[in-house]
N, CA, C and O atoms as CSV, one atom per row, in Angstrom:
chain,resi,resn,atom,element,x,y,z
A,1,UNK,N,N,17.270,-5.827,-24.819
A,1,UNK,CA,C,16.360,-6.936,-24.723
A,1,UNK,C,C,15.218,-6.569,-23.774
A,1,UNK,O,O,15.464,-6.094,-22.665
A,2,UNK,N,N,14.006,-6.779,-24.190
A,2,UNK,CA,C,12.826,-6.470,-23.384
A,2,UNK,C,C,12.572,-7.575,-22.360
A,2,UNK,O,O,12.880,-8.744,-22.591
A,3,UNK,N,N,12.006,-7.175,-21.229
A,3,UNK,CA,C,11.692,-8.092,-20.134
A,3,UNK,C,C,10.267,-7.808,-19.675
A,3,UNK,O,O,9.862,-6.650,-19.584
A,4,UNK,N,N,9.501,-8.868,-19.384
A,4,UNK,CA,C,8.184,-8.688,-18.785
A,4,UNK,C,C,8.394,-8.365,-17.313
A,4,UNK,O,O,9.191,-9.013,-16.635
A,5,UNK,N,N,7.676,-7.366,-16.827
A,5,UNK,CA,C,7.884,-6.903,-15.455
A,5,UNK,C,C,6.578,-6.415,-14.839
A,5,UNK,O,O,5.571,-6.228,-15.521
A,6,UNK,N,N,6.632,-6.218,-13.528
A,6,UNK,CA,C,5.546,-5.597,-12.781
A,6,UNK,C,C,6.079,-4.311,-12.163
A,6,UNK,O,O,7.252,-4.218,-11.801
A,7,UNK,N,N,5.212,-3.339,-12.051
A,7,UNK,CA,C,5.577,-2.077,-11.418
A,7,UNK,C,C,5.387,-2.192,-9.908
A,7,UNK,O,O,4.455,-2.837,-9.427
A,8,UNK,N,N,6.283,-1.558,-9.182
A,8,UNK,CA,C,6.185,-1.471,-7.730
A,8,UNK,C,C,6.298,-0.009,-7.335
A,8,UNK,O,O,7.099,0.745,-7.887
A,9,UNK,N,N,5.483,0.370,-6.373
A,9,UNK,CA,C,5.544,1.741,-5.854
A,9,UNK,C,C,5.886,1.678,-4.371
A,9,UNK,O,O,5.406,0.797,-3.657
A,10,UNK,N,N,6.703,2.595,-3.913
A,10,UNK,CA,C,7.062,2.614,-2.490
A,10,UNK,C,C,5.823,2.753,-1.606
A,10,UNK,O,O,4.842,3.387,-1.996
A,11,UNK,N,N,5.874,2.167,-0.435
A,11,UNK,CA,C,4.741,2.255,0.499
A,11,UNK,C,C,4.419,3.702,0.822
A,11,UNK,O,O,3.280,4.141,0.664
A,12,UNK,N,N,5.413,4.436,1.269
A,12,UNK,CA,C,5.276,5.865,1.567
A,12,UNK,C,C,6.667,6.456,1.655
A,12,UNK,O,O,7.668,5.742,1.606
A,13,UNK,N,N,6.714,7.763,1.784
A,13,UNK,CA,C,7.993,8.417,2.019
A,13,UNK,C,C,8.789,8.741,0.772
A,13,UNK,O,O,9.783,9.461,0.856
A,14,UNK,N,N,8.389,8.239,-0.368
A,14,UNK,CA,C,9.067,8.536,-1.627
A,14,UNK,C,C,8.214,9.501,-2.429
A,14,UNK,O,O,7.047,9.733,-2.113
A,15,UNK,N,N,8.799,10.047,-3.448
A,15,UNK,CA,C,8.021,10.872,-4.373
A,15,UNK,C,C,6.970,9.979,-5.034
A,15,UNK,O,O,7.260,8.827,-5.354
A,16,UNK,N,N,5.764,10.489,-5.242
A,16,UNK,CA,C,4.683,9.650,-5.790
A,16,UNK,C,C,4.967,9.124,-7.197
A,16,UNK,O,O,4.373,8.125,-7.604
A,17,UNK,N,N,5.847,9.760,-7.935
A,17,UNK,CA,C,6.141,9.303,-9.292
A,17,UNK,C,C,7.184,8.173,-9.343
A,17,UNK,O,O,7.487,7.660,-10.420
A,18,UNK,N,N,7.724,7.790,-8.192
A,18,UNK,CA,C,8.722,6.723,-8.157
A,18,UNK,C,C,8.072,5.392,-8.511
A,18,UNK,O,O,7.071,4.995,-7.915
A,19,UNK,N,N,8.655,4.717,-9.483
A,19,UNK,CA,C,8.211,3.374,-9.872
A,19,UNK,C,C,9.456,2.515,-10.044
A,19,UNK,O,O,10.405,2.908,-10.723
A,20,UNK,N,N,9.442,1.359,-9.434
A,20,UNK,CA,C,10.506,0.384,-9.626
A,20,UNK,C,C,9.911,-0.788,-10.392
A,20,UNK,O,O,8.763,-1.164,-10.156
A,21,UNK,N,N,10.675,-1.363,-11.298
A,21,UNK,CA,C,10.209,-2.524,-12.057
A,21,UNK,C,C,10.941,-3.764,-11.581
A,21,UNK,O,O,12.151,-3.742,-11.355
A,22,UNK,N,N,10.181,-4.856,-11.431
A,22,UNK,CA,C,10.745,-6.148,-11.039
A,22,UNK,C,C,10.324,-7.181,-12.070
A,22,UNK,O,O,9.213,-7.120,-12.598
A,23,UNK,N,N,11.186,-8.106,-12.351
A,23,UNK,CA,C,10.922,-9.108,-13.385
A,23,UNK,C,C,9.724,-9.983,-13.013
A,23,UNK,O,O,9.619,-10.462,-11.884
A,24,UNK,N,N,8.844,-10.179,-13.959
A,24,UNK,CA,C,7.672,-11.031,-13.740
A,24,UNK,C,C,8.106,-12.453,-13.391
A,24,UNK,O,O,7.463,-13.117,-12.578
A,25,UNK,N,N,9.186,-12.918,-13.997
A,25,UNK,CA,C,9.666,-14.271,-13.711
A,25,UNK,C,C,10.117,-14.414,-12.259
A,25,UNK,O,O,9.956,-15.483,-11.670
A,26,UNK,N,N,10.677,-13.358,-11.674
A,26,UNK,CA,C,11.050,-13.392,-10.254
A,26,UNK,C,C,9.807,-13.393,-9.380
A,26,UNK,O,O,9.791,-14.042,-8.334
A,27,UNK,N,N,8.777,-12.686,-9.784
A,27,UNK,CA,C,7.538,-12.606,-9.011
A,27,UNK,C,C,6.784,-13.923,-9.016
A,27,UNK,O,O,6.041,-14.211,-8.078
A,28,UNK,N,N,6.961,-14.725,-10.052
A,28,UNK,CA,C,6.305,-16.030,-10.118
A,28,UNK,C,C,6.812,-16.957,-9.023
A,28,UNK,O,O,6.141,-17.933,-8.684
A,29,UNK,N,N,7.984,-16.671,-8.464
A,29,UNK,CA,C,8.559,-17.474,-7.388
A,29,UNK,C,C,7.959,-17.109,-6.033
A,29,UNK,O,O,8.113,-17.849,-5.062
A,30,UNK,N,N,7.269,-15.958,-5.969
A,30,UNK,CA,C,6.637,-15.504,-4.741
A,30,UNK,C,C,5.229,-16.094,-4.648
A,30,UNK,O,O,4.667,-16.536,-5.650
A,31,UNK,N,N,4.674,-16.097,-3.456
A,31,UNK,CA,C,3.295,-16.563,-3.272
A,31,UNK,C,C,2.356,-15.711,-4.125
A,31,UNK,O,O,2.584,-14.513,-4.293
A,32,UNK,N,N,1.324,-16.313,-4.652
A,32,UNK,CA,C,0.411,-15.625,-5.566
A,32,UNK,C,C,-0.300,-14.438,-4.921
A,32,UNK,O,O,-0.681,-13.498,-5.618
A,33,UNK,N,N,-0.483,-14.466,-3.605
A,33,UNK,CA,C,-1.185,-13.371,-2.933
A,33,UNK,C,C,-0.247,-12.309,-2.357
A,33,UNK,O,O,-0.690,-11.423,-1.627
A,34,UNK,N,N,1.022,-12.391,-2.676
A,34,UNK,CA,C,1.996,-11.407,-2.189
A,34,UNK,C,C,1.745,-10.048,-2.816
A,34,UNK,O,O,1.698,-9.921,-4.040
A,35,UNK,N,N,1.584,-9.036,-1.984
A,35,UNK,CA,C,1.411,-7.666,-2.471
A,35,UNK,C,C,2.493,-6.734,-1.946
A,35,UNK,O,O,2.799,-5.723,-2.578
A,36,UNK,N,N,3.077,-7.063,-0.794
A,36,UNK,CA,C,4.149,-6.255,-0.217
A,36,UNK,C,C,5.463,-6.979,-0.447
A,36,UNK,O,O,5.607,-8.151,-0.099
A,37,UNK,N,N,6.421,-6.274,-1.035
A,37,UNK,CA,C,7.723,-6.860,-1.352
A,37,UNK,C,C,8.829,-5.904,-0.931
A,37,UNK,O,O,8.575,-4.755,-0.570
A,38,UNK,N,N,10.045,-6.395,-0.985
A,38,UNK,CA,C,11.235,-5.557,-0.816
A,38,UNK,C,C,11.931,-5.510,-2.163
A,38,UNK,O,O,12.138,-6.536,-2.812
A,39,UNK,N,N,12.287,-4.302,-2.568
A,39,UNK,CA,C,12.945,-4.071,-3.850
A,39,UNK,C,C,14.344,-3.545,-3.563
A,39,UNK,O,O,14.521,-2.656,-2.731
A,40,UNK,N,N,15.338,-4.098,-4.254
A,40,UNK,CA,C,16.707,-3.642,-4.033
A,40,UNK,C,C,16.918,-2.291,-4.720
A,40,UNK,O,O,16.773,-2.166,-5.936
A,41,UNK,N,N,17.257,-1.302,-3.925
A,41,UNK,CA,C,17.534,0.042,-4.416
A,41,UNK,C,C,18.901,0.437,-3.875
A,41,UNK,O,O,19.094,0.563,-2.665
A,42,UNK,N,N,19.832,0.629,-4.776
A,42,UNK,CA,C,21.233,0.876,-4.427
A,42,UNK,C,C,21.739,-0.269,-3.553
A,42,UNK,O,O,21.744,-1.420,-3.989
A,43,UNK,N,N,22.160,0.030,-2.336
A,43,UNK,CA,C,22.719,-1.026,-1.486
A,43,UNK,C,C,21.760,-1.457,-0.379
A,43,UNK,O,O,22.176,-2.099,0.585
A,44,UNK,N,N,20.481,-1.110,-0.509
A,44,UNK,CA,C,19.498,-1.495,0.499
A,44,UNK,C,C,18.236,-2.061,-0.122
A,44,UNK,O,O,18.102,-2.139,-1.343
A,45,UNK,N,N,17.311,-2.456,0.747
A,45,UNK,CA,C,16.033,-3.029,0.320
A,45,UNK,C,C,14.922,-2.114,0.787
A,45,UNK,O,O,14.854,-1.779,1.970
A,46,UNK,N,N,14.042,-1.703,-0.129
A,46,UNK,CA,C,12.951,-0.776,0.168
A,46,UNK,C,C,11.618,-1.509,0.063
A,46,UNK,O,O,11.418,-2.344,-0.819
A,47,UNK,N,N,10.729,-1.185,0.964
A,47,UNK,CA,C,9.401,-1.783,0.969
A,47,UNK,C,C,8.567,-1.169,-0.155
A,47,UNK,O,O,8.626,0.036,-0.398
A,48,UNK,N,N,7.789,-2.013,-0.836
A,48,UNK,CA,C,6.982,-1.537,-1.961
A,48,UNK,C,C,5.728,-2.392,-2.109
A,48,UNK,O,O,5.652,-3.523,-1.629
A,49,UNK,N,N,4.762,-1.812,-2.787
A,49,UNK,CA,C,3.516,-2.506,-3.136
A,49,UNK,C,C,3.620,-2.892,-4.606
A,49,UNK,O,O,3.860,-2.042,-5.463
A,50,UNK,N,N,3.441,-4.169,-4.890
A,50,UNK,CA,C,3.569,-4.658,-6.266
A,50,UNK,C,C,2.192,-4.651,-6.944
A,50,UNK,O,O,1.186,-5.026,-6.343
A,51,UNK,N,N,2.177,-4.223,-8.181
A,51,UNK,CA,C,0.938,-4.184,-8.969
A,51,UNK,C,C,0.948,-5.355,-9.949
A,51,UNK,O,O,1.497,-5.256,-11.046
A,52,UNK,N,N,0.339,-6.455,-9.541
A,52,UNK,CA,C,0.303,-7.648,-10.398
A,52,UNK,C,C,-0.883,-7.643,-11.350
A,52,UNK,O,O,-1.091,-8.607,-12.086
A,53,UNK,N,N,-1.645,-6.592,-11.343
A,53,UNK,CA,C,-2.820,-6.525,-12.218
A,53,UNK,C,C,-2.417,-6.389,-13.678
A,53,UNK,O,O,-3.199,-6.712,-14.573
A,54,UNK,N,N,-1.200,-5.912,-13.923
A,54,UNK,CA,C,-0.792,-5.654,-15.305
A,54,UNK,C,C,0.703,-5.878,-15.477
A,54,UNK,O,O,1.515,-5.231,-14.816
A,55,UNK,N,N,1.058,-6.787,-16.359
A,55,UNK,CA,C,2.467,-6.960,-16.728
A,55,UNK,C,C,2.806,-5.940,-17.799
A,55,UNK,O,O,1.989,-5.645,-18.671
A,56,UNK,N,N,4.003,-5.410,-17.731
A,56,UNK,CA,C,4.448,-4.457,-18.738
A,56,UNK,C,C,5.753,-4.945,-19.332
A,56,UNK,O,O,6.528,-5.642,-18.676
A,57,UNK,N,N,5.988,-4.574,-20.572
A,57,UNK,CA,C,7.232,-4.934,-21.236
A,57,UNK,C,C,8.180,-3.745,-21.091
A,57,UNK,O,O,7.883,-2.646,-21.559
A,58,UNK,N,N,9.320,-3.973,-20.441
A,58,UNK,CA,C,10.279,-2.890,-20.235
A,58,UNK,C,C,11.567,-3.196,-21.003
A,58,UNK,O,O,12.034,-4.333,-21.058
A,59,UNK,N,N,12.106,-2.156,-21.579
A,59,UNK,CA,C,13.362,-2.285,-22.307
A,59,UNK,C,C,14.177,-1.031,-22.029
A,59,UNK,O,O,13.664,0.082,-22.136
A,60,UNK,N,N,15.414,-1.204,-21.681
A,60,UNK,CA,C,16.274,-0.072,-21.414
A,60,UNK,C,C,16.049,0.544,-20.048
A,60,UNK,O,O,16.566,1.626,-19.771
A,61,UNK,N,N,15.285,-0.120,-19.186
A,61,UNK,CA,C,15.060,0.349,-17.827
A,61,UNK,C,C,15.668,-0.647,-16.848
A,61,UNK,O,O,15.828,-1.826,-17.161
A,62,UNK,N,N,15.999,-0.164,-15.679
A,62,UNK,CA,C,16.559,-1.021,-14.646
A,62,UNK,C,C,15.476,-1.936,-14.094
A,62,UNK,O,O,14.439,-1.459,-13.633
A,63,UNK,N,N,15.703,-3.236,-14.138
A,63,UNK,CA,C,14.803,-4.215,-13.542
A,63,UNK,C,C,15.481,-4.688,-12.265
A,63,UNK,O,O,16.578,-5.245,-12.298
A,64,UNK,N,N,14.820,-4.459,-11.154
A,64,UNK,CA,C,15.430,-4.657,-9.839
A,64,UNK,C,C,15.148,-6.035,-9.250
A,64,UNK,O,O,14.220,-6.730,-9.666
A,65,UNK,N,N,15.967,-6.410,-8.277
A,65,UNK,CA,C,15.776,-7.641,-7.522
A,65,UNK,C,C,14.599,-7.450,-6.587
A,65,UNK,O,O,14.342,-6.340,-6.121
A,66,UNK,N,N,13.884,-8.532,-6.310
A,66,UNK,CA,C,12.715,-8.465,-5.434
A,66,UNK,C,C,12.713,-9.667,-4.503
A,66,UNK,O,O,13.091,-10.771,-4.895
A,67,UNK,N,N,12.278,-9.440,-3.249
A,67,UNK,CA,C,12.101,-10.520,-2.282
A,67,UNK,C,C,10.762,-10.329,-1.584
A,67,UNK,O,O,10.212,-9.229,-1.548
A,68,UNK,N,N,10.261,-11.403,-1.042
A,68,UNK,CA,C,8.987,-11.418,-0.336
A,68,UNK,C,C,9.145,-10.768,1.041
A,68,UNK,O,O,10.204,-10.872,1.659
A,69,UNK,N,N,8.123,-10.117,1.507
A,69,UNK,CA,C,8.065,-9.574,2.866
A,69,UNK,C,C,6.603,-9.430,3.245
A,69,UNK,O,O,5.731,-9.880,2.503
A,70,UNK,N,N,6.320,-8.823,4.364
A,70,UNK,CA,C,4.931,-8.564,4.746
A,70,UNK,C,C,4.854,-7.242,5.507
A,70,UNK,O,O,5.878,-6.627,5.802
A,71,UNK,N,N,3.660,-6.822,5.813
A,71,UNK,CA,C,3.436,-5.519,6.454
A,71,UNK,C,C,4.079,-5.419,7.827
A,71,UNK,O,O,4.430,-4.323,8.264
A,72,UNK,N,N,4.240,-6.534,8.510
A,72,UNK,CA,C,4.807,-6.490,9.866
A,72,UNK,C,C,6.255,-6.017,9.871
A,72,UNK,O,O,6.726,-5.503,10.886
A,73,UNK,N,N,6.974,-6.178,8.757
A,73,UNK,CA,C,8.373,-5.782,8.718
A,73,UNK,C,C,8.583,-4.380,8.154
A,73,UNK,O,O,9.722,-3.958,7.954
A,74,UNK,N,N,7.498,-3.659,7.898
A,74,UNK,CA,C,7.595,-2.322,7.319
A,74,UNK,C,C,6.808,-1.328,8.171
A,74,UNK,O,O,5.589,-1.439,8.295
A,75,UNK,N,N,7.501,-0.366,8.749
A,75,UNK,CA,C,6.835,0.631,9.588
A,75,UNK,C,C,5.783,1.410,8.817
A,75,UNK,O,O,4.715,1.702,9.355
A,76,UNK,N,N,6.068,1.755,7.549
A,76,UNK,CA,C,5.101,2.509,6.745
A,76,UNK,C,C,3.841,1.698,6.482
A,76,UNK,O,O,2.739,2.246,6.496
A,77,UNK,N,N,3.990,0.413,6.244
A,77,UNK,CA,C,2.823,-0.437,5.983
A,77,UNK,C,C,2.004,-0.640,7.257
A,77,UNK,O,O,0.775,-0.681,7.200
A,78,UNK,N,N,2.665,-0.766,8.393
A,78,UNK,CA,C,1.961,-0.988,9.641
A,78,UNK,C,C,1.053,0.178,9.977
A,78,UNK,O,O,0.024,-0.002,10.628
A,79,UNK,N,N,1.423,1.371,9.541
A,79,UNK,CA,C,0.610,2.556,9.822
A,79,UNK,C,C,-0.667,2.585,8.994
A,79,UNK,O,O,-1.603,3.300,9.352
A,80,UNK,N,N,-0.738,1.825,7.887
A,80,UNK,CA,C,-1.910,1.831,7.014
A,80,UNK,C,C,-3.014,0.958,7.556
A,80,UNK,O,O,-4.075,0.851,6.941
């Protein structure tokens, strides 16, 4: 079953080709101006930048949990 999603890329420290997908319906619950989120990866939460400019249809890919955060809670974001 296909799901509408947004792509998220890690703030820093990951390989540049890393992309995590989060459900668009979950993102609708976040504030409209949210750009920094936490994405569940394995048993932890990783800081990421969400790309809301384009929804994509994903099928057969892992769609991860997402929660709101801000730059103050991410050391990598604070350095930017």
